[in-house]
mmCIF file of the C-alpha atoms, coordinates in Angstrom:
data_MODEL
# 
_entry.id   MODEL 
# 
loop_
_atom_site.group_PDB 
_atom_site.id 
_atom_site.type_symbol 
_atom_site.label_atom_id 
_atom_site.label_alt_id 
_atom_site.label_comp_id 
_atom_site.label_asym_id 
_atom_site.label_entity_id 
_atom_site.label_seq_id 
_atom_site.pdbx_PDB_ins_code 
_atom_site.Cartn_x 
_atom_site.Cartn_y 
_atom_site.Cartn_z 
_atom_site.occupancy 
_atom_site.B_iso_or_equiv 
_atom_site.pdbx_formal_charge 
_atom_site.auth_seq_id 
_atom_site.auth_comp_id 
_atom_site.auth_asym_id 
_atom_site.auth_atom_id 
_atom_site.pdbx_PDB_model_num 
ATOM 1  C CA . UNK A 1 1  ? 0.000   0.000  0.000   1.00 0.00 ? 1  UNK A CA 1 
ATOM 2  C CA . UNK A 1 2  ? 1.220   3.496  -0.753  1.00 0.00 ? 2  UNK A CA 1 
ATOM 3  C CA . UNK A 1 3  ? 2.305   5.630  2.205   1.00 0.00 ? 3  UNK A CA 1 
ATOM 4  C CA . UNK A 1 4  ? 0.986   9.151  1.510   1.00 0.00 ? 4  UNK A CA 1 
ATOM 5  C CA . UNK A 1 5  ? -1.996  8.196  -0.658  1.00 0.00 ? 5  UNK A CA 1 
ATOM 6  C CA . UNK A 1 6  ? -4.494  5.382  -0.007  1.00 0.00 ? 6  UNK A CA 1 
ATOM 7  C CA . UNK A 1 7  ? -3.890  3.308  -3.147  1.00 0.00 ? 7  UNK A CA 1 
ATOM 8  C CA . UNK A 1 8  ? -2.427  -0.152 -3.765  1.00 0.00 ? 8  UNK A CA 1 
ATOM 9  C CA . UNK A 1 9  ? 0.970   -0.530 -5.431  1.00 0.00 ? 9  UNK A CA 1 
ATOM 10 C CA . UNK A 1 10 ? 2.093   -3.149 -7.976  1.00 0.00 ? 10 UNK A CA 1 
ATOM 11 C CA . UNK A 1 11 ? 4.328   -5.623 -6.137  1.00 0.00 ? 11 UNK A CA 1 
ATOM 12 C CA . UNK A 1 12 ? 6.403   -6.447 -9.251  1.00 0.00 ? 12 UNK A CA 1 
ATOM 13 C CA . UNK A 1 13 ? 7.413   -2.793 -9.756  1.00 0.00 ? 13 UNK A CA 1 
ATOM 14 C CA . UNK A 1 14 ? 10.714  -1.883 -8.110  1.00 0.00 ? 14 UNK A CA 1 
ATOM 15 C CA . UNK A 1 15 ? 9.829   1.790  -7.792  1.00 0.00 ? 15 UNK A CA 1 
ATOM 16 C CA . UNK A 1 16 ? 6.675   3.738  -7.050  1.00 0.00 ? 16 UNK A CA 1 
ATOM 17 C CA . UNK A 1 17 ? 5.871   7.431  -7.335  1.00 0.00 ? 17 UNK A CA 1 
ATOM 18 C CA . UNK A 1 18 ? 2.968   8.729  -5.277  1.00 0.00 ? 18 UNK A CA 1 
ATOM 19 C CA . UNK A 1 19 ? 1.363   11.868 -6.711  1.00 0.00 ? 19 UNK A CA 1 
ATOM 20 C CA . UNK A 1 20 ? -1.475  14.201 -5.850  1.00 0.00 ? 20 UNK A CA 1 
ATOM 21 C CA . UNK A 1 21 ? -3.652  15.339 -8.724  1.00 0.00 ? 21 UNK A CA 1 
ATOM 22 C CA . UNK A 1 22 ? -3.321  19.030 -9.534  1.00 0.00 ? 22 UNK A CA 1 
ATOM 23 C CA . UNK A 1 23 ? -5.585  19.284 -12.548 1.00 0.00 ? 23 UNK A CA 1 
ATOM 24 C CA . UNK A 1 24 ? -6.661  17.553 -15.727 1.00 0.00 ? 24 UNK A CA 1 
ATOM 25 C CA . UNK A 1 25 ? -6.485  19.518 -18.995 1.00 0.00 ? 25 UNK A CA 1 
ATOM 26 C CA . UNK A 1 26 ? -8.912  18.329 -21.672 1.00 0.00 ? 26 UNK A CA 1 
ATOM 27 C CA . UNK A 1 27 ? -7.119  18.282 -25.046 1.00 0.00 ? 27 UNK A CA 1 
ATOM 28 C CA . UNK A 1 28 ? -10.138 17.468 -27.152 1.00 0.00 ? 28 UNK A CA 1 
ATOM 29 C CA . UNK A 1 29 ? -11.282 13.971 -28.003 1.00 0.00 ? 29 UNK A CA 1 
ATOM 30 C CA . UNK A 1 30 ? -10.218 11.238 -25.581 1.00 0.00 ? 30 UNK A CA 1 
ATOM 31 C CA . UNK A 1 31 ? -6.820  12.795 -24.767 1.00 0.00 ? 31 UNK A CA 1 
ATOM 32 C CA . UNK A 1 32 ? -6.097  14.571 -21.489 1.00 0.00 ? 32 UNK A CA 1 
ATOM 33 C CA . UNK A 1 33 ? -2.982  16.072 -19.906 1.00 0.00 ? 33 UNK A CA 1 
ATOM 34 C CA . UNK A 1 34 ? -2.667  15.226 -16.201 1.00 0.00 ? 34 UNK A CA 1 
ATOM 35 C CA . UNK A 1 35 ? -0.729  17.570 -13.925 1.00 0.00 ? 35 UNK A CA 1 
ATOM 36 C CA . UNK A 1 36 ? 0.217   16.530 -10.400 1.00 0.00 ? 36 UNK A CA 1 
ATOM 37 C CA . UNK A 1 37 ? 2.733   16.886 -7.605  1.00 0.00 ? 37 UNK A CA 1 
ATOM 38 C CA . UNK A 1 38 ? 5.053   14.106 -6.463  1.00 0.00 ? 38 UNK A CA 1 
ATOM 39 C CA . UNK A 1 39 ? 4.481   13.281 -2.793  1.00 0.00 ? 39 UNK A CA 1 
ATOM 40 C CA . UNK A 1 40 ? 6.839   10.325 -2.308  1.00 0.00 ? 40 UNK A CA 1 
ATOM 41 C CA . UNK A 1 41 ? 9.224   8.132  -4.327  1.00 0.00 ? 41 UNK A CA 1 
ATOM 42 C CA . UNK A 1 42 ? 10.188  4.613  -3.242  1.00 0.00 ? 42 UNK A CA 1 
ATOM 43 C CA . UNK A 1 43 ? 12.744  2.392  -4.938  1.00 0.00 ? 43 UNK A CA 1 
ATOM 44 C CA . UNK A 1 44 ? 13.847  -1.150 -4.199  1.00 0.00 ? 44 UNK A CA 1 
ATOM 45 C CA . UNK A 1 45 ? 17.329  -1.146 -2.615  1.00 0.00 ? 45 UNK A CA 1 
ATOM 46 C CA . UNK A 1 46 ? 18.665  -3.689 -5.147  1.00 0.00 ? 46 UNK A CA 1 
ATOM 47 C CA . UNK A 1 47 ? 17.600  -1.503 -8.079  1.00 0.00 ? 47 UNK A CA 1 
ATOM 48 C CA . UNK A 1 48 ? 18.967  1.662  -6.524  1.00 0.00 ? 48 UNK A CA 1 
ATOM 49 C CA . UNK A 1 49 ? 22.536  0.315  -6.481  1.00 0.00 ? 49 UNK A CA 1 
ATOM 50 C CA . UNK A 1 50 ? 22.672  -0.382 -10.248 1.00 0.00 ? 50 UNK A CA 1 
ATOM 51 C CA . UNK A 1 51 ? 25.293  2.178  -11.302 1.00 0.00 ? 51 UNK A CA 1 
ATOM 52 C CA . UNK A 1 52 ? 24.841  2.054  -15.081 1.00 0.00 ? 52 UNK A CA 1 
ATOM 53 C CA . UNK A 1 53 ? 21.736  4.102  -16.019 1.00 0.00 ? 53 UNK A CA 1 
ATOM 54 C CA . UNK A 1 54 ? 21.048  1.938  -19.092 1.00 0.00 ? 54 UNK A CA 1 
ATOM 55 C CA . UNK A 1 55 ? 21.104  -1.228 -16.957 1.00 0.00 ? 55 UNK A CA 1 
ATOM 56 C CA . UNK A 1 56 ? 18.949  0.445  -14.293 1.00 0.00 ? 56 UNK A CA 1 
ATOM 57 C CA . UNK A 1 57 ? 16.403  1.480  -16.926 1.00 0.00 ? 57 UNK A CA 1 
ATOM 58 C CA . UNK A 1 58 ? 16.424  -2.023 -18.414 1.00 0.00 ? 58 UNK A CA 1 
ATOM 59 C CA . UNK A 1 59 ? 15.781  -3.490 -14.963 1.00 0.00 ? 59 UNK A CA 1 
ATOM 60 C CA . UNK A 1 60 ? 12.844  -1.117 -14.479 1.00 0.00 ? 60 UNK A CA 1 
ATOM 61 C CA . UNK A 1 61 ? 11.092  -1.972 -17.757 1.00 0.00 ? 61 UNK A CA 1 
ATOM 62 C CA . UNK A 1 62 ? 8.889   1.126  -17.445 1.00 0.00 ? 62 UNK A CA 1 
ATOM 63 C CA . UNK A 1 63 ? 5.508   1.212  -19.137 1.00 0.00 ? 63 UNK A CA 1 
ATOM 64 C CA . UNK A 1 64 ? 2.420   3.366  -19.278 1.00 0.00 ? 64 UNK A CA 1 
ATOM 65 C CA . UNK A 1 65 ? -1.271  2.568  -19.387 1.00 0.00 ? 65 UNK A CA 1 
ATOM 66 C CA . UNK A 1 66 ? -3.306  3.263  -22.483 1.00 0.00 ? 66 UNK A CA 1 
ATOM 67 C CA . UNK A 1 67 ? -7.030  2.682  -22.725 1.00 0.00 ? 67 UNK A CA 1 
ATOM 68 C CA . UNK A 1 68 ? -9.202  -0.418 -22.460 1.00 0.00 ? 68 UNK A CA 1 
ATOM 69 C CA . UNK A 1 69 ? -6.706  -2.439 -20.422 1.00 0.00 ? 69 UNK A CA 1 
ATOM 70 C CA . UNK A 1 70 ? -3.753  -1.858 -22.767 1.00 0.00 ? 70 UNK A CA 1 
ATOM 71 C CA . UNK A 1 71 ? -0.224  -0.928 -21.749 1.00 0.00 ? 71 UNK A CA 1 
ATOM 72 C CA . UNK A 1 72 ? 2.939   -0.160 -23.703 1.00 0.00 ? 72 UNK A CA 1 
ATOM 73 C CA . UNK A 1 73 ? 6.661   -0.058 -22.869 1.00 0.00 ? 73 UNK A CA 1 
ATOM 74 C CA . UNK A 1 74 ? 8.453   3.280  -23.025 1.00 0.00 ? 74 UNK A CA 1 
ATOM 75 C CA . UNK A 1 75 ? 11.240  1.920  -25.227 1.00 0.00 ? 75 UNK A CA 1 
ATOM 76 C CA . UNK A 1 76 ? 15.014  1.921  -25.032 1.00 0.00 ? 76 UNK A CA 1 
ATOM 77 C CA . UNK A 1 77 ? 16.907  4.799  -23.406 1.00 0.00 ? 77 UNK A CA 1 
ATOM 78 C CA . UNK A 1 78 ? 18.788  7.156  -25.731 1.00 0.00 ? 78 UNK A CA 1 
ATOM 79 C CA . UNK A 1 79 ? 21.274  9.893  -24.935 1.00 0.00 ? 79 UNK A CA 1 
ATOM 80 C CA . UNK A 1 80 ? 19.806  13.386 -25.316 1.00 0.00 ? 80 UNK A CA 1 
ATOM 81 C CA . UNK A 1 81 ? 23.129  14.749 -26.562 1.00 0.00 ? 81 UNK A CA 1 
ATOM 82 C CA . UNK A 1 82 ? 24.868  13.554 -29.748 1.00 0.00 ? 82 UNK A CA 1 
# 
């Protein structure tokens, strides 16, 4: 269970970010932009010690929820500088 917000967490995830909703901006159609404030961040101790950011990201396997029970991975990390 989350600490600052009364919601369950996904046991298989090695990190959790608890947020409070600020506002929802309707973008037209089914799309919305959600704005919130981070209240707490927890990370598994084993994941936190992975020094290489690419390996840490690979261990996380982050994803986001779409609609109708679908989810998608965020993809491979890329440097922002050439």
